N, C-alpha and C positions, 0 to 999 in steps of 0.2 A: 591669833588663832588659826585663822583660815591659811595663812601662809604656813604656819608650823605643821598643820593635820594635812593640809591639800583639800580638805572638804570643809563645808559651813555646818557644823553640828547644829547652830542654832535655828537652822531651818526646820528641825523637828520640834513639833508642837510640845510645849512645857520645858524646852532647855534653853537656858538663857546663857548669857556670857559665862557667869560663875560656875554654873553647871557643867558647861564644855569645858571649861579651865579644870574642873576638879577630875573630868573623865579623862582628859588629856594627860594631866600630871600623874594620875594613879597607873593607868593602863598604856599611855604613849600613843604615838600615831600610827605605830605598827603593831598590828594584831595578826601577825603571822605565826606567833606562838601557839595560838588556838587554830587547830584545823577545821571546825566549824563554828558555826553561831552556838550550836547546842553546848559545845565545850566552853565557850565564852560565859554564856547563861550560867552555867553550872558553876564555872568559877566565881562568878558573882553570887551565888546562891540563891539565884531567883528561879531555880528550876523546882518541880514538885519533887518532895520527898518520897521515895519509895523503898521503904525499909523491908528488904526480903533477904533472908538468908537460908541456902539449902531448900527454896521453894516455899519456905514458910514465912508469913509476915512476922515482922517483928513489932514490939511495942510503940506506939505511936507517941513520939516525940516531936517537939517544935524544931523546926530547921533554924539551925543556929543563924544568927545574924552576923556574927562576928565583927570586925571592926573594918568592915568593907565600906568605904566612902562612897563608892561609885554606886553600890546598891541603894544606899541611902538617898542620894542625889536623884537618882532614878525613881524612887519612890516617891520623893517629893514633887517631882516633875508629873508623876501620874496622878498625884492628889490636885494638881493645879490644873489638870485637864477634866476634872470633874463637871464643870459646868460649861465648857468651851463647845464652839459649834463647829468642830471638827471631827474626822472621822475617828480619830483615837478617842476622843471626848464622848462620841457616841458609842463607841465600843466599851468605853469604861462603865456607861450607863447601863447598857444591855446587860452586862455581867453583874452589876451590883443589884440589878433588880431580882435577878435570879439566885444569885449566891451572896450576897451582902457586900458591903464597900470595901471590907479588909481583903476578900479574894480579888475584888477588882482593882484595888491598888496594887497588888502582888502581881497580877496577870497584865496590867497595863504596863507597870515597869519592865515585866519581861519581853514585852513587845517593843517597847522604847530601846531596851538593850539590843534588841535583834537589828532593830533600824541602824543605831549607832555601829554594830558590828560590820553590817554592809556598808555603811557610808565609809567607815575607816579602812577596810579591808579591800573593798573592790571599786571604791570611789562612786558608787550610784549615788544619785541625788534623790532626797526626799521630796515629793509632792503631796501635798494633802489632798485627797480626793473630795472631801466636804462631807458635812454630816448627810445631806439628802443622798448623795451618792452611796454611802455606806449601809444606810436604811434600805436603799432600793436592792443593793446586793444580799442584804442580810434576808429581804423578804423573798428573793429569787431562790437562795439556798434553801430556805424554809420551805416553800412550795414545792421545790424539787423533791425533798426529803418526804414530805406528805404523799407526793404523787408515788413515789417508789414504795413507800409503806403500804399504801392502798394496792399497788400492782402485786406486791408480795402476798397480799391477802386475797387476790383475785378480783379486785375492783378495779373500776376506771374512773378518774376524776374528770369532770367536764366542766 
């Protein structure tokens, strides 16, 4: 698979040899047909559905899953990350705490799809930062948001 694609997709947490094979057989090693990772994620139907026509919201319907094997493989990979000690696993658990497991599976599958696109399109290598590093980054972002909110209200956090 590495010789065929030029990158090792199994380095991404949750993706094994079978999942990498399914991704490469469905999408191929060359993702130049997709101008950006957003187009790739949309093709996989892992993007949030925003039903608006003429500036008015349409009826809420479920995003069609279709017969997309890659999206199914990515969702299974996301479920496998549920209890892993990785950055993707920590992200899954954070989302699941606030929005539920179904949303966390969908969001983590989307994040894995973005990593797959970057690896296949640009040849970037995936290196896991780890659970503790992810949690530290999350705390820093959260503290910065709280400081900004306090500043907007005229307060200073010490």
